Steps between C-alpha positions, in 0.01 A plus 500: 500500500635843406598733783312826558818685595870430460775706663838463332850641548443550872688432822235308695561443871240242597557478881470124449796310643455221245551739208584853613583651160347502151513721190141459379150458640183368336147572623165349413162547666653735755749238623864427434535201270874498431828664599606505137377603160180320404272421211364815346179564313362795307369661822810440713643823642879493491700745711876533445613652829847589382670336797271654765479344845180311588397355836175384664236752597579624850302384802433747782408285798388792717324815391179690556418563137155648550624741766777610263259543212264700718784725612611558142153591380326663793740608777776744587832322469847603617822321582655422837761770438234772548541704817220656701505828307500311169197297607311806619566673167370202306192478722431871449518466122281188494243649742449794263349254248252343748154582629451662844488179706642251248748241625868530408677165525843377397859444612764396577689691768825366639502297822773731626240781523313333787641738767423805285141394432422408862405856596183704492697779331572275202133404480394865502747572221334216304157653572616833363650347185182300435265791566329305778429198277529139622846361419647152545859436392667159537861439597754304297399171664129573435436391859464848650317823416533871559163670495345844534268631769198463272592136435517438874156660541342286226655187650376591847850511649519734801711538811271246666537237226689196632767333290335226292632143531819479298528876447617823659353850481820698553427793732654838566409529864140373510420626151524268196802619305371378164742205482322164500697176528389165360132420579429855617519603136213266414267736689572759229510254209141407571377855439712610205243387243511213254579458132236384255527155345618662177769697688621179665517339156695794361738492796584132443532552127729801542721316747543207262591741218774643724619150594525406132732796449739337748465152350269354766255241364404330828452628853353427839290773658571484871158606631173539312142611551190374323518816288847400376392140446203625298718727289738216413216269410336767285824557309560128449148423378538783249830355375692800639699347786843465339681356801495201731366626833497329837309678775531484877179503706527701820449308822560816703523859386690746720563758226262495201150519645361236261173321572445206505818330620559168671264204465231680291759608244658157481160341440413720201841535337481197270207660318751754362735236353557528125747393231780736601401578857557263791375603848725233653652661810394643832690798641567549868665804654692353792670825597553857379818685400818576694515882464183542706596217741211284387716211376553211742861428603671241717722774649381848602494823307718791606351671808264794458268698728183326383612136512789489744801277457349152480248538218503223238183580306232235465324282248142560392379162620615230741670185365192277535284740298758524224528121478121467492476742206774321307332164556163642395651646184688182413184294545328732251783452248649843562865588549621781728710816476580635847639847562795476739755780535643418843686179585247407772212498252708293256563242770134488603398441138759225447382331820142509368602359161675216678168405659313528169754274329471251786123499441559362150484812281819435310416682176367830638717795399620738769678833462665727755422844364797736549695297757722800554646354818551127552676346798793281384344195668194538278677528164517123429134458595383672179626217280418229754136615522457601135449869579590751228667830581311786334787748513321826453500794476833633369651526847833331442676827416550823699190719487229680695343198670834346611592844638173512694561150636847604613336758727308236699732197505861466618742543209622142532148375425371771266788437261430126475188511287383271217729195529448401136834323449452294814147405397613378158794312647265325741292372206206736544285611208554873457247707303529865402230756560474877473224571755405778256379766584701470823789509255458794268510283189473127423825507301653162577834600348558747781430218745716252309793743498456559873493128572832459321683797654302589816569859398263771378517431124468871420747628757245704692626367833852385584612168636365148486246323719652177635698433178578143604137419412541589131390235251598436137330655200369161386352437845341846506343452156364162607349661811297729272402225254483130583548554874201732514290268286576206727427697815153608388408181314528623142797287395265270310438779248782757522835591654731334246518467123429132440268321256147483640521812713325825409693713251573774752831670426676834485749649257765714669715787381815325624646173620491535881790255527718732289436840655614685808171694503247229579262744670470700178373200303191592299225278365457548126208261457279293731304201372225314684357172371659565162359852466703821515357704788770768524740659253733786584 
């Protein structure tokens, strides 16, 4: 049978250990049929790539695509390098385009601004810039919010409002400062208004367009609502979902304000399954983030006035409850992605997985999301228990978030973050994720370069972050292709260029193995299921 598409004169890196290199690729019916020239017919499209480099479509094992698409289309966006005055100027300009009491939402401010934003004076400056409008701006972790006085009023947050479970209303004296940590931000999220079904659809579609521009053809969304599930299904049924998508169903929700979550969401999720969309995971937030001391650690944070000298943080649920949820999910055929940023939460999760494995669930996939800090004793347990390391976001180089962490942890611990080399050497499956929009872009090549050097690939910050944990370029590429596909259960259809898999591939502007500027790699074309979905 004649091929639909033949690529010739290419340097094809398959990420398949059995045959890592080829010079041609043949496609039929949206799948790869040969790693060589093939029978051609009158309708066969033949592309001479002139020696261009080809590799599998990239897999982003951790993002929040709909949130990123919503931000791009509907919100005020700014980078973590923006200072307070910069943010206020942007708010002032955006507010001038809004109605009298219209919400202004967006982000993301740097975690290092927490002390600056913890005052009533900063909130009043925000009120002035916004003209009294309700404002909610997320931080770079998307776990915390800085809000205006009007937003506090609409959410019913006053001096008498107690801290909600799992959250903190940061106060300046008795008065709410406007800084809301973790679950306290949900009080505002619930009153900011909702998008229409069509806006949700547009947000998902726009995010996937952006992902295509960076060569991503498969991804796992790390926490979805029924609105997001509906948008993905709508796109797929219309033949417009040009990506493999795995979604993660929220068991608990300390930051988004979605409804429903937990058992009701798990029960209805399979109704949203379609050809390219697999609602196959649950998502559990087991702790928060280190900069706001909401991550759970085995050893204490640095002392401060609020927490004293023996504060370790805490997990969101006790061990028995976590194990019960994992068993319930496994019994329903669902895998689990669990957010763990502190080493105590990682250990609690591994302990729970050990019990689930002992109960006979040997095939269930488990992922530690982030795993920024792992105790050395727990490193070999990843491979032993079949737990993948979702190493996201791009935190393995010097930057704003590592700087914020260094303010709350002793230097000896803060500098030992993301033990990627040790995980690989122990036999663990390592999968690359962007956590976009926590990262400002889903450009995997920035992450790949950082994995290889542990340095800021663009020289914005000096030094290296625990350089002994650098990995090779081939290992980093595999983390963002076959490793990601295996971790989220898509390796049956994508992740490597082998006959029978979906024809998902990218054409690059350079050979990453022959350049000193890996981070500057650009995607020239992206193909999904044998169709070109992006061209520069």
